[in-house]
N, CA, C and O atoms as CSV, one atom per row, in Angstrom:
chain,resi,resn,atom,element,x,y,z
A,1,MET,N,N,0.833,-1.201,0.000
A,1,MET,CA,C,0.000,0.000,0.000
A,1,MET,C,C,0.870,1.255,0.000
A,1,MET,O,O,0.557,2.243,-0.665
A,2,LYS,N,N,1.980,1.199,0.765
A,2,LYS,CA,C,2.871,2.340,0.838
A,2,LYS,C,C,3.512,2.611,-0.527
A,2,LYS,O,O,3.716,3.765,-0.904
A,3,MET,N,N,3.826,1.544,-1.261
A,3,MET,CA,C,4.440,1.695,-2.576
A,3,MET,C,C,3.454,2.315,-3.571
A,3,MET,O,O,3.849,3.125,-4.410
A,4,ILE,N,N,2.196,1.944,-3.482
A,4,ILE,CA,C,1.167,2.502,-4.363
A,4,ILE,C,C,0.981,3.986,-4.073
A,4,ILE,O,O,0.829,4.778,-5.002
A,5,SER,N,N,0.989,4.377,-2.793
A,5,SER,CA,C,0.861,5.791,-2.427
A,5,SER,C,C,2.042,6.590,-2.963
A,5,SER,O,O,1.866,7.692,-3.482
A,6,GLY,N,N,3.244,6.038,-2.839
A,6,GLY,CA,C,4.434,6.719,-3.349
A,6,GLY,C,C,4.385,6.879,-4.855
A,6,GLY,O,O,4.746,7.931,-5.383
A,7,LEU,N,N,3.939,5.842,-5.549
A,7,LEU,CA,C,3.818,5.900,-7.000
A,7,LEU,C,C,2.783,6.942,-7.413
A,7,LEU,O,O,2.992,7.687,-8.371
A,8,PHE,N,N,1.671,6.992,-6.690
A,8,PHE,CA,C,0.615,7.959,-6.976
A,8,PHE,C,C,1.146,9.386,-6.816
A,8,PHE,O,O,0.897,10.237,-7.671
A,9,ILE,N,N,1.868,9.650,-5.737
A,9,ILE,CA,C,2.426,10.985,-5.501
A,9,ILE,C,C,3.445,11.322,-6.593
A,9,ILE,O,O,3.478,12.449,-7.086
A,10,PHE,N,N,4.267,10.355,-6.964
A,10,PHE,CA,C,5.254,10.562,-8.023
A,10,PHE,C,C,4.573,10.937,-9.336
A,10,PHE,O,O,5.026,11.849,-10.027
A,11,LEU,N,N,3.496,10.248,-9.683
A,11,LEU,CA,C,2.779,10.541,-10.928
A,11,LEU,C,C,2.132,11.923,-10.893
A,11,LEU,O,O,2.152,12.642,-11.892
A,12,ILE,N,N,1.564,12.295,-9.758
A,12,ILE,CA,C,0.937,13.619,-9.622
A,12,ILE,C,C,1.997,14.713,-9.772
A,12,ILE,O,O,1.783,15.687,-10.493
A,13,LEU,N,N,3.134,14.555,-9.098
A,13,LEU,CA,C,4.201,15.553,-9.206
A,13,LEU,C,C,4.723,15.645,-10.642
A,13,LEU,O,O,4.995,16.740,-11.136
A,14,GLY,N,N,4.861,14.516,-11.299
A,14,GLY,CA,C,5.303,14.513,-12.692
A,14,GLY,C,C,4.328,15.252,-13.591
A,14,GLY,O,O,4.738,16.007,-14.473
A,15,ALA,N,N,3.040,15.037,-13.370
A,15,ALA,CA,C,2.022,15.722,-14.173
A,15,ALA,C,C,2.063,17.229,-13.934
A,15,ALA,O,O,1.889,18.009,-14.871
A,16,LEU,N,N,2.290,17.641,-12.693
A,16,LEU,CA,C,2.362,19.071,-12.385
A,16,LEU,C,C,3.582,19.719,-13.038
A,16,LEU,O,O,3.504,20.845,-13.529
A,17,ILE,N,N,4.688,19.017,-13.042
A,17,ILE,CA,C,5.897,19.567,-13.655
A,17,ILE,C,C,5.706,19.722,-15.164
A,17,ILE,O,O,6.114,20.728,-15.743
A,18,VAL,N,N,5.096,18.744,-15.786
A,18,VAL,CA,C,4.871,18.807,-17.234
A,18,VAL,C,C,3.881,19.913,-17.582
A,18,VAL,O,O,4.032,20.577,-18.607
A,19,ALA,N,N,2.870,20.118,-16.740
A,19,ALA,CA,C,1.831,21.101,-17.026
A,19,ALA,C,C,2.246,22.521,-16.658
A,19,ALA,O,O,1.577,23.470,-17.068
A,20,ALA,N,N,3.319,22.699,-15.906
A,20,ALA,CA,C,3.739,24.031,-15.469
A,20,ALA,C,C,4.208,24.850,-16.664
A,20,ALA,O,O,4.928,24.341,-17.523
A,21,PRO,N,N,3.802,26.125,-16.724
A,21,PRO,CA,C,4.262,26.974,-17.823
A,21,PRO,C,C,5.748,27.276,-17.666
A,21,PRO,O,O,6.269,27.339,-16.553
A,22,SER,N,N,6.410,27.456,-18.779
A,22,SER,CA,C,7.840,27.762,-18.730
A,22,SER,C,C,8.120,29.028,-19.517
A,22,SER,O,O,7.338,29.406,-20.389
A,23,GLY,N,N,9.231,29.686,-19.214
A,23,GLY,CA,C,9.633,30.893,-19.917
A,23,GLY,C,C,10.066,30.628,-21.343
A,23,GLY,O,O,10.097,31.551,-22.157
A,24,VAL,N,N,10.395,29.406,-21.661
A,24,VAL,CA,C,10.846,29.065,-23.010
A,24,VAL,C,C,9.720,29.266,-24.012
A,24,VAL,O,O,9.975,29.682,-25.142
A,25,ASP,N,N,8.486,28.981,-23.628
A,25,ASP,CA,C,7.355,29.135,-24.539
A,25,ASP,C,C,7.195,30.587,-24.980
A,25,ASP,O,O,6.885,30.853,-26.142
A,26,ALA,N,N,7.403,31.523,-24.062
A,26,ALA,CA,C,7.235,32.930,-24.394
A,26,ALA,C,C,8.284,33.384,-25.406
A,26,ALA,O,O,8.022,34.298,-26.188
A,27,GLN,N,N,9.451,32.774,-25.409
A,27,GLN,CA,C,10.505,33.171,-26.318
A,27,GLN,C,C,10.304,32.613,-27.718
A,27,GLN,O,O,10.964,33.072,-28.651
A,28,ASN,N,N,9.437,31.661,-27.896
A,28,ASN,CA,C,9.225,31.046,-29.198
A,28,ASN,C,C,8.251,31.821,-30.071
A,28,ASN,O,O,8.038,31.454,-31.226
A,29,GLN,N,N,7.658,32.879,-29.548
A,29,GLN,CA,C,6.707,33.650,-30.336
A,29,GLN,C,C,7.456,34.460,-31.391
A,29,GLN,O,O,8.555,34.954,-31.143
A,30,ASP,N,N,6.856,34.587,-32.554
A,30,ASP,CA,C,7.453,35.384,-33.618
A,30,ASP,C,C,7.402,36.859,-33.238
A,30,ASP,O,O,6.436,37.290,-32.608
A,31,PRO,N,N,8.415,37.644,-33.602
A,31,PRO,CA,C,8.391,39.073,-33.305
A,31,PRO,C,C,7.306,39.764,-34.126
A,31,PRO,O,O,7.014,39.366,-35.254
A,32,LEU,N,N,6.718,40.799,-33.548
A,32,LEU,CA,C,5.654,41.547,-34.218
A,32,LEU,C,C,6.265,42.550,-35.189
A,32,LEU,O,O,7.147,43.326,-34.822
A,33,VAL,N,N,5.790,42.528,-36.423
A,33,VAL,CA,C,6.235,43.463,-37.459
A,33,VAL,C,C,5.006,44.208,-37.967
A,33,VAL,O,O,4.021,43.589,-38.371
A,34,ILE,N,N,5.066,45.534,-37.947
A,34,ILE,CA,C,3.980,46.380,-38.452
A,34,ILE,C,C,4.388,46.878,-39.840
A,34,ILE,O,O,5.493,47.392,-40.015
A,35,VAL,N,N,3.506,46.726,-40.821
A,35,VAL,CA,C,3.767,47.188,-42.187
A,35,VAL,C,C,2.838,48.360,-42.479
A,35,VAL,O,O,1.617,48.231,-42.401
A,36,LEU,N,N,3.431,49.509,-42.817
A,36,LEU,CA,C,2.670,50.700,-43.188
A,36,LEU,C,C,2.891,50.944,-44.678
A,36,LEU,O,O,4.030,51.053,-45.131
A,37,THR,N,N,1.810,51.027,-45.430
A,37,THR,CA,C,1.903,51.231,-46.873
A,37,THR,C,C,1.805,52.720,-47.173
A,37,THR,O,O,0.810,53.362,-46.838
A,38,ALA,N,N,2.837,53.267,-47.802
A,38,ALA,CA,C,2.862,54.677,-48.182
A,38,ALA,C,C,3.138,54.746,-49.678
A,38,ALA,O,O,4.240,54.437,-50.129
A,39,ASP,N,N,2.131,55.153,-50.440
A,39,ASP,CA,C,2.270,55.234,-51.892
A,39,ASP,C,C,1.923,56.656,-52.319
A,39,ASP,O,O,0.790,57.104,-52.140
A,40,GLY,N,N,2.884,57.351,-52.873
A,40,GLY,CA,C,2.636,58.716,-53.312
A,40,GLY,C,C,3.431,59.710,-52.494
A,40,GLY,O,O,4.251,59.329,-51.658
A,41,PRO,N,N,3.179,61.012,-52.742
A,41,PRO,CA,C,3.940,62.051,-52.041
A,41,PRO,C,C,3.558,62.121,-50.559
A,41,PRO,O,O,2.482,61.688,-50.149
A,42,LEU,N,N,4.479,62.681,-49.778
A,42,LEU,CA,C,4.235,62.838,-48.344
A,42,LEU,C,C,3.356,64.067,-48.127
A,42,LEU,O,O,3.821,65.203,-48.226
A,43,THR,N,N,2.101,63.828,-47.835
A,43,THR,CA,C,1.132,64.888,-47.586
A,43,THR,C,C,0.827,64.917,-46.094
A,43,THR,O,O,1.223,64.005,-45.369
A,44,PRO,N,N,0.123,65.959,-45.618
A,44,PRO,CA,C,-0.249,65.979,-44.202
A,44,PRO,C,C,-1.062,64.738,-43.792
A,44,PRO,O,O,-0.887,64.218,-42.690
A,45,ALA,N,N,-1.929,64.277,-44.661
A,45,ALA,CA,C,-2.719,63.084,-44.343
A,45,ALA,C,C,-1.823,61.850,-44.240
A,45,ALA,O,O,-2.013,61.007,-43.363
A,46,MET,N,N,-0.846,61.751,-45.143
A,46,MET,CA,C,0.090,60.622,-45.095
A,46,MET,C,C,0.934,60.694,-43.827
A,46,MET,O,O,1.219,59.667,-43.212
A,47,GLY,N,N,1.338,61.905,-43.433
A,47,GLY,CA,C,2.109,62.090,-42.203
A,47,GLY,C,C,1.336,61.631,-40.978
A,47,GLY,O,O,1.894,60.982,-40.094
A,48,GLU,N,N,0.043,61.969,-40.923
A,48,GLU,CA,C,-0.804,61.530,-39.809
A,48,GLU,C,C,-0.938,60.011,-39.796
A,48,GLU,O,O,-0.904,59.387,-38.736
A,49,TYR,N,N,-1.090,59.424,-40.971
A,49,TYR,CA,C,-1.185,57.963,-41.085
A,49,TYR,C,C,0.075,57.304,-40.531
A,49,TYR,O,O,0.002,56.333,-39.778
A,50,LEU,N,N,1.240,57.847,-40.916
A,50,LEU,CA,C,2.500,57.282,-40.442
A,50,LEU,C,C,2.656,57.462,-38.932
A,50,LEU,O,O,3.128,56.555,-38.247
A,51,GLN,N,N,2.263,58.624,-38.409
A,51,GLN,CA,C,2.335,58.852,-36.961
A,51,GLN,C,C,1.441,57.874,-36.203
A,51,GLN,O,O,1.854,57.310,-35.190
A,52,ARG,N,N,0.220,57.672,-36.693
A,52,ARG,CA,C,-0.690,56.711,-36.044
A,52,ARG,C,C,-0.099,55.308,-36.075
A,52,ARG,O,O,-0.167,54.572,-35.091
A,53,GLY,N,N,0.482,54.946,-37.219
A,53,GLY,CA,C,1.086,53.623,-37.338
A,53,GLY,C,C,2.258,53.428,-36.393
A,53,GLY,O,O,2.416,52.360,-35.803
A,54,LEU,N,N,3.085,54.467,-36.250
A,54,LEU,CA,C,4.225,54.380,-35.334
A,54,LEU,C,C,3.772,54.316,-33.880
A,54,LEU,O,O,4.364,53.597,-33.075
A,55,ARG,N,N,2.719,55.070,-33.538
A,55,ARG,CA,C,2.169,54.982,-32.170
A,55,ARG,C,C,1.624,53.590,-31.896
A,55,ARG,O,O,1.836,53.036,-30.817
A,56,LEU,N,N,0.922,53.025,-32.871
A,56,LEU,CA,C,0.391,51.669,-32.726
A,56,LEU,C,C,1.526,50.665,-32.535
A,56,LEU,O,O,1.441,49.773,-31.691
A,57,ALA,N,N,2.576,50.817,-33.319
A,57,ALA,CA,C,3.720,49.909,-33.204
A,57,ALA,C,C,4.360,50.014,-31.819
A,57,ALA,O,O,4.772,49.008,-31.241
A,58,GLU,N,N,4.440,51.220,-31.300
A,58,GLU,CA,C,5.009,51.408,-29.964
A,58,GLU,C,C,4.111,50.791,-28.897
A,58,GLU,O,O,4.599,50.125,-27.985
A,59,GLN,N,N,2.801,51.008,-29.006
A,59,GLN,CA,C,1.857,50.448,-28.031
A,59,GLN,C,C,1.887,48.932,-28.032
A,59,GLN,O,O,1.802,48.306,-26.976
A,60,ARG,N,N,2.007,48.341,-29.203
A,60,ARG,CA,C,2.000,46.877,-29.324
A,60,ARG,C,C,3.395,46.279,-29.193
A,60,ARG,O,O,3.576,45.068,-29.324
A,61,GLN,N,N,4.376,47.135,-28.933
A,61,GLN,CA,C,5.773,46.727,-28.744
A,61,GLN,C,C,6.292,45.930,-29.945
A,61,GLN,O,O,6.861,44.848,-29.802
A,62,ALA,N,N,6.079,46.495,-31.112
A,62,ALA,CA,C,6.543,45.854,-32.347
A,62,ALA,C,C,8.067,45.873,-32.404
A,62,ALA,O,O,8.704,46.823,-31.949
A,63,GLU,N,N,8.628,44.837,-32.956
A,63,GLU,CA,C,10.077,44.747,-33.120
A,63,GLU,C,C,10.547,45.529,-34.344
A,63,GLU,O,O,11.687,45.992,-34.394
A,64,LEU,N,N,9.660,45.674,-35.333
A,64,LEU,CA,C,10.058,46.292,-36.596
A,64,LEU,C,C,8.855,46.977,-37.228
A,64,LEU,O,O,7.732,46.477,-37.155
A,65,VAL,N,N,9.104,48.138,-37.857
A,65,VAL,CA,C,8.086,48.832,-38.647
A,65,VAL,C,C,8.637,48.965,-40.062
A,65,VAL,O,O,9.728,49.498,-40.264
A,66,VAL,N,N,7.878,48.478,-41.035
A,66,VAL,CA,C,8.270,48.554,-42.441
A,66,VAL,C,C,7.358,49.559,-43.121
A,66,VAL,O,O,6.134,49.445,-43.058
A,67,VAL,N,N,7.975,50.563,-43.783
A,67,VAL,CA,C,7.201,51.576,-44.509
A,67,VAL,C,C,7.442,51.371,-45.986
A,67,VAL,O,O,6.896,52.106,-46.808
């Protein structure tokens, strides 16, 4: 009976270790890249569009902004 209890505890601890979240998973995410399309001359409206896009990229902590 004592051996069965020990085995049961061992299995429960093993399951908890496997189910525990790890920091490695967070590092496997792809970096966020924001793409802003700018076609034509730089007008005030285009400038506002680019500013909004850059603010969004900063808020979302993007790794790269492509214009």
